[in-house]
Every structure is written in C-alpha cells, then in structure tokens.
Backbone bond lengths (Angstrom), bond angles and torsions (degrees), N, CA, C in turn:
res aa  C-N    CA-C-N  psi(-1)  N-CA   C-N-CA  omega(-1)  CA-C   N-CA-C  phi
1 M - - - 1.445 - - 1.416 112.03 -
2 A 1.318 116.78 140.89 1.514 121.47 -175.68 1.507 110.45 -72.89
3 P 1.401 116.37 148.73 1.426 119.85 177.76 1.537 109.12 -54.74
4 L 1.323 114.50 153.99 1.497 120.20 -171.48 1.474 110.50 -56.67
5 R 1.387 117.49 -45.16 1.457 119.91 -176.52 1.501 112.10 -62.06
6 L 1.350 117.93 -34.50 1.493 116.70 172.99 1.493 117.87 -70.74
7 Q 1.341 115.42 -28.10 1.532 123.95 170.69 1.485 109.66 -60.63
8 I 1.390 114.97 -47.77 1.464 121.44 -174.50 1.510 109.35 -67.07
9 D 1.285 118.67 -42.87 1.472 121.47 -179.65 1.544 110.86 -64.92
10 E 1.337 114.70 -38.24 1.477 119.98 -177.67 1.565 107.44 -71.99
11 A 1.316 119.38 -38.18 1.446 125.35 179.34 1.619 105.66 -60.96
12 L 1.343 116.64 -55.50 1.451 121.60 -179.89 1.510 109.87 -55.82
13 R 1.287 119.68 -42.66 1.502 119.52 -179.83 1.499 111.93 -63.10
14 L 1.357 115.07 -44.63 1.535 119.57 -174.10 1.535 108.76 -71.43
15 L 1.270 115.95 -43.03 1.420 123.31 176.97 1.557 111.25 -54.95
16 D 1.278 112.12 -49.89 1.480 121.30 -177.55 1.537 112.91 -61.68
17 K 1.335 113.79 -42.69 1.446 123.41 -179.56 1.550 110.83 -67.85
18 R 1.326 118.51 -41.06 1.398 124.38 179.41 1.453 118.51 -76.35
19 F 1.369 113.71 -38.05 1.572 118.35 -172.87 1.472 114.39 -119.07
20 G 1.469 117.84 4.44 1.465 117.97 -178.64 1.474 108.67 86.30
21 P 1.324 112.86 177.79 1.487 122.47 -175.70 1.592 110.69 -52.50
22 L 1.330 113.05 131.72 1.422 118.38 -176.80 1.511 111.91 -89.36
23 S 1.286 118.90 144.91 1.516 124.57 169.76 1.458 112.34 -61.14
24 K 1.264 113.48 161.83 1.482 121.67 175.06 1.536 109.46 -62.73
25 A 1.355 114.81 -37.51 1.465 117.38 -178.32 1.533 110.96 -67.05
26 T 1.288 116.16 -41.17 1.476 122.96 178.20 1.430 111.60 -60.79
27 R 1.351 113.23 -52.20 1.519 119.67 176.07 1.481 110.65 -55.53
28 T 1.284 122.61 -41.20 1.475 128.50 178.22 1.560 112.18 -62.34
29 Q 1.354 111.49 -41.04 1.497 119.52 176.25 1.501 110.88 -61.50
30 V 1.324 118.31 -48.76 1.393 123.95 -176.37 1.536 107.60 -66.20
31 E 1.343 118.91 -44.64 1.429 119.87 179.23 1.509 113.31 -60.19
32 A 1.240 117.92 -26.34 1.462 119.92 177.24 1.447 117.90 -93.32
33 A 1.348 117.89 0.95 1.434 122.46 -170.19 1.576 107.75 -72.10
34 T 1.293 110.29 159.44 1.488 118.20 172.34 1.542 111.34 -88.71
35 A 1.333 119.30 169.29 1.405 122.97 -179.36 1.596 109.92 -63.45
36 D 1.407 112.72 -34.68 1.550 115.83 -179.51 1.495 105.47 -69.28
37 Q 1.351 120.77 -45.10 1.507 119.23 -177.24 1.480 106.04 -60.80
38 L 1.298 122.85 -46.18 1.472 121.41 -175.55 1.529 111.27 -59.72
39 D 1.460 116.07 -40.56 1.444 115.36 178.79 1.452 110.43 -61.66
40 T 1.334 121.08 -43.51 1.465 125.64 -178.21 1.499 108.11 -61.00
41 W 1.309 120.09 -43.33 1.436 120.31 -177.96 1.516 110.17 -66.21
42 A 1.332 113.76 -41.00 1.513 117.70 177.08 1.483 112.19 -55.71
43 E 1.280 120.06 -41.61 1.385 125.00 177.79 1.568 113.04 -66.07
44 R 1.316 117.74 -29.42 1.413 122.64 -173.84 1.553 111.95 -87.35
45 V 1.348 118.66 -30.36 1.405 128.01 -160.99 1.567 113.98 -52.37
46 L 1.391 113.43 -37.13 1.492 112.36 179.46 1.418 118.17 -93.63
47 G 1.390 114.94 -12.45 1.452 121.94 -179.20 1.528 116.21 -97.26
48 E 1.269 118.18 -22.61 1.480 120.34 -178.11 1.552 110.04 -88.96
49 A 1.350 112.29 149.38 1.447 117.49 179.81 1.507 117.53 -79.80
50 S 1.417 116.24 -26.33 1.394 119.95 -176.84 1.528 110.61 -128.55
51 L 1.252 112.54 162.68 1.565 122.29 173.17 1.495 107.65 -64.28
52 D 1.312 124.03 -44.35 1.382 126.97 173.93 1.504 118.54 -51.88
53 D 1.549 111.82 -37.03 1.333 115.20 177.76 1.533 114.67 -76.03
54 V 1.251 113.34 -31.47 1.505 120.35 173.52 1.496 110.25 -56.12
55 L 1.391 112.20 -55.35 1.467 118.57 -171.94 1.469 119.26 -86.60
56 A 1.386 116.28 9.98 1.367 126.39 -178.70 1.583 107.23 -63.60
57 P 1.400 114.98 145.72 1.469 114.62 175.95 1.518 113.88 -61.16
C-alpha cells in the first residue's frame, strides 16, 4: 500500500481529472481522509456519475 500522502495526492489528481477543479472544501475532505476512505473512493471514481457519489459515506 502506498504511503498516505501519495494516496491523497493521487486521489486529488484523479478527482480533479474526472470532475474538474475541486472546491477548497473537497480538497480539505480528501486531505483529511483515512487510507480506507481513499481506497473506497479510488474504487468508485470511475463508476460513479458525480463527485458527491464518490465521496458518499
């Protein structure tokens, strides 16, 4: 598993590419995420239609 900082950077990059520029609130949410949350979001990023769906609990 990649170090948490690398996972955060990758999540920000993928979310930005998929959904466009991220709000400060979204960036803050991703920066504060756990490794498990980041893994879940990584699995959702290509299949969900919206950013809210990707980041849903």
